[in-house]
ZATIKE-49830 format. One record per atom (N, C-alpha, C): z negated, x, y; residue in one letter. Coordinates in steps of 0.001 Angstrom, whole numbers, padded with zeros to 6 digits, always signed. Each point is the difference from the previous one (the first is absolute). Layout:
BEGIN
ZXYA...
END
This chain:
BEGIN
-196407-023080-041134M-000507+001087-000537M+000547+000268-001411M+000441+001394-000297S+000512+000189-001348S-001225-000027-000892S+000212+000001-001309K-000952+000030-001197K-000700+001408+000100K+000876+000990+000304L-000762+001272+000028L-000967+000181+001048L+000546-000432+001143N-001056-000031+001171N-001205-000869-000243N-000015-001065-000426E-001001-001005-000386E-000974+000712-001140E+000705+000841-001033E-000706+000659-000787E-000883+001137+000682E+000678+000502+000587K-000692+001399+000763K-001297-000404+000870K+000315-001378+000751A-001077-000616+000944A-000978-000265-001069A+000147-000601-001037S-001003-000431-000911S-000821+001195-000580S+000824+000936-000374Q-000747+001431-000248Q-000754+000534+001001Q+000493+000003+001267K-000856+000376+000984K-001322-000614+000234K+000176-001422-000117R-001203-000764+000296R-001060+000280-001241R+000428+000141-001229Q-000912+000237-000995Q-000545+001466+000079Q+000606+000827+000622I-000363+001500+000093I-001147-000152+001158I+000426-000727+000939Y-001005-000086+001210Y-001364-000682-000520Y+000165-001013-000620E-001305-000706-000599E-000773+000694-000999E+000666+000987-000683S-000649+000973-000891S-000661+000926+000629S+000159+000538+001301L-000567+001067+000774L-001474-000136+000195L-000681+001009+000078S-001288-000041+000403S-000230-000274+001416S-001236-000469+000423D-000081-000411+001467D+000291+001142+001091D-000271+001196-000506R+000255+001265+000954R+001320+000047+000237R+000915+000016-001210A+001412+000117-000172A+000704-001283+000950A-000567-001199-000166R+000409-001215+000646R-000094+000397+001424R-001012+000628+000472K-000220+000136+001611K+001050+001068+000526K+000313+000915-000906F+000934+000997+000434F+001437-000729+000146F+000415-000908-001055V+001055-000824+000250V+000214-000850+001114V-001197-000770+000220D-000079-000820+001236D-000026+000842+001227D-000212+001148+000028K-000095+000809+001299K+001445+000419+000125K+000923+000420-000900I+001361+000233+000180I+000952-001283+000023I-000639-001043-000503G+000847-001155-000025G+000518-000336-001286G-000209-001210-000474Y+000566-000271-001513Y+001375+000114+000061Y+000775-000447+000968E+001660-000020+000045E+000373+001599+000064E-000838+000866+000500A+000502+001385+000130A-000490+000755-001229A-000761-000649-000700W-000521+000763-001205W+001047+000028-001125W+000205+001087-000673D+001080-000073-001036D-000749+000600-001328D-000279-000936-000830P-000659+000671-001220P+000878+000506-001138P+001270-000174+000246F+001192+000607-000843F+000609+001044+000540F-000722+000765+000968Q+000615+001070+000679Q+000254+001231-000969Q+000953+000649-000073Q+000293+001163-000938Q-000932+001225+000471Q-000486+000746-000973P-000888+001134+000262P+000998+001018+000781P-000758+000823+000707N+000690+001044+000767N+000556+000981-001017N+001074+000797+000499D+000526+001073-000803D-000889+001032-000347D+000027+000663-000967P-001078+000981-000155P+000199+001085+001018P-001023+000726+000231F+000099+001094+000870F+001174+000959-000344F+000753+000194+001080D+001174+000837-000234D-000332+001433-000139D+000530+000840-000813L-000437+001492+000201L+000950+000593+000998L-000649+000539+000834R+000686+000517+001143R+000648+001514-000518R+001225+000066+000096R+000562+001227-000664R+000714+000901+000947R+000343+001186-000086F+000800+000910+000778F+001443-000335-000307F+000889+000424+000689T+001311-000081-000057T+000485+000612-001362T-000940+000970-000718T+000292+000510-001301T-000335-001129-001094T-000441-001034+000534D-000382-001203-000995D-001196+000493-000987D-000819+000631+000677R-001341+000472-000700R-001014-000351+000851R-001175-000499-000343T-001367-000226+000684T-000561+001194+000620T-000835-000248+000859A-000591+000910+000802A-000865+000807-000983A-000707-000493-000880R-000935+000647-001085R+001188+000896-000914R+001090-000459-000314A+000792+000809-000998A+000598+001178+000914A+000159-000380+001193M+000679+001242+000920M-001059+001199+000101M-001326-000493+000282A-001163+001008+000263A-000252+000788-001383A+000165-000904-001131M-000238+000679-001337M+000860+000963-000302M+001464-000291+000340G+001159+000946-000251G-000132+001260+000894G-000486-000278+001215F-000182+001263+000920F-001086+000819-000527F-001182-000392-000320L-001093+000594-000268L+000215+000882-001582L+000814-000764-000871Q+000435+000735-001148Q+000822+001166+000253Q+000817+000167+000906Q+000743+000878+000431Q-000367+001004+000874Q-001403+000053+000306C-000555+000892+001051C-000148+001321-000722C+000278+001169+000693K-000078+001277-000637K-001421+000192-000409K-001189-000498+000799E-001143+000420-000335E-000544-001066-001064E-000584+000385-001128E-000443-000595-001077E-001131-000795+000198E-000936+000457+000929H-001121-000627+000500H-000042-000365+001530H-000006-001226+000268Y-000202-000412+001446Y-001183-001095+000026Y-000625+000116+001210S-001196-000755+000133S+000276-001545+000121S-000909-000710-000165K+000060-001737+000129K+000656-000189+001391K-000683+000626+000892N+000563-000236+001464N+001393+000243+000067N+000513+001063-000579Y+001474+000121+000155Y+000702-001019-000643Y-000390-000464-001284A+000771-001011-000614A-000192-001414+000612A-001103-000162+000652R-000249-001390+000691R+000924+000242+001357R+000304+001016+000609A+000627+000128+001109A+001649-000225-000438A+000196+000498-000940V+001575-000360-000565V+000109-001352-000106V-000842-000744-000767L-000039-001262-000071L+000191-000938+001274L-000983+000466+000827D-000147-000794+001269D+001453+000226+000729D+000496+001264+000026M+001405+000037+000539M+000985-000840-000569M-000042+000012-001361C+000952-000990-000609C-000061-001335+000322C-001222-000396+000101M-000213-001511+000356M+000366-000158+001426M-000382+000849+000909G+000471-000220+001257G+001459+000049+000175G+000846+000687-000623L+001347+000034+000225L+000610-001226-000760L-000429-000459-001013V+000540-001067-000595V-000345-001319+000842V-001083-000013+000754D-000360-001011+000990D+000658+000052+001215D+000637+001006+000298K+000734+000479+001204K-001041+000042+001249K-001216+000533-000267D-001171+000148+000709D+000575+001060+001081D-000270-000190+001369E+000615+001024+000986E-000703+001313-000043E-001131-000031-000365R-001069+001162+000001R+000619+000750-001070R+000382-000298-001253Y+000543+000710-000964Y+001391+000523+000313Y+000770-001050+000378L+001483+000366+000355L-000028+001233+001089L-000976+000041+000825A-000120+001094+001073A-000356+001272-000680A-000794+000088-001032M-000484+000999-000697M+001078+000643-000801M+000786-000913-000686Y+001124+000430-000960Y+001155+000782+001031Y+000237-000856+001237E+001065+000659+000780E-000477+001402+000658E-001336-000041+000311F-000418+001201+000534F+000013+001073-001046F-000342-000052-001260S+000220+000851-001048S+001276+000440-000224S+000833-000854+000137C+001591+000401-000242C+000357+000736+001207C-000428-000217+001242W+000483+000711+001160W-000678+001424-000136W-001438+000059-000517Y-000640+001247-000018Y+000596+000907-001189Y+000532-000498-000979R+000691+000641-001035R+001359+000786+000554R+000636-000778+000782E+001125+000588+000625E-000320+000918+000973E-001100-000011+000817Q-000355+001062+000957Q-000494+001204-000764Q-000602-000124-001275L-000408+001134-000662L+001464+000757-000687L+000753-000886-000373Q+001166+000684-000595Q+001048+000789+001052Q-000103-000644+001403A+000644+000701+000948A-000828+001258+000150A-001101+000051+000048H-000945+001137+000418H+000372+001123-001099H+000034-000426-001272E+000293+000943-000961E+001477+000583+000059E+000816-000792+000415N+001385+000331+000117N+000193+001226+001277N-000831-000133+000923V-000035+000863+001076V-000640+001231-000561V-001050-000033-000681K-000552+001278-000448K+000700+000877-000963K+000892-000911-000800E+000990+000848-001001E+001024+000609+000904E+000513-000529+001133Q+001112+000630+000712Q-000613+001044+000751Q-001199+000235+000356R-000417+001179+000817R+000080+001245-000925R+000509+000963+000820T+000037+001472-000818T-000781+000848+000761T-000687+000675-000704F-000947+000948+000681F+000070+001529-000729F
END
């Protein structure tokens, strides 16, 4: 056994012996050999971003700042943020809403084009 491994094993034993009874029960439950007191912490929560490299909150705030109406309700702002979060998370419900909105806009534009072409 190398010196580094012996040192780690010694440190592991010291850490185990310094644990409270409750913590020792947890270690015993998962198994002393499987227990890793030197485990690296998890990476911080990654900020989910749009393909524009902006967070959902930044996108929502950008949209709300560009709104034509100066005063919008809290419900409106909350819906915008919900939509952004749903799209970032690739939630099917919000993806469906987005795709339907795009389709609906096309339908309205096609209808307007037909109205402009009519001659009375």
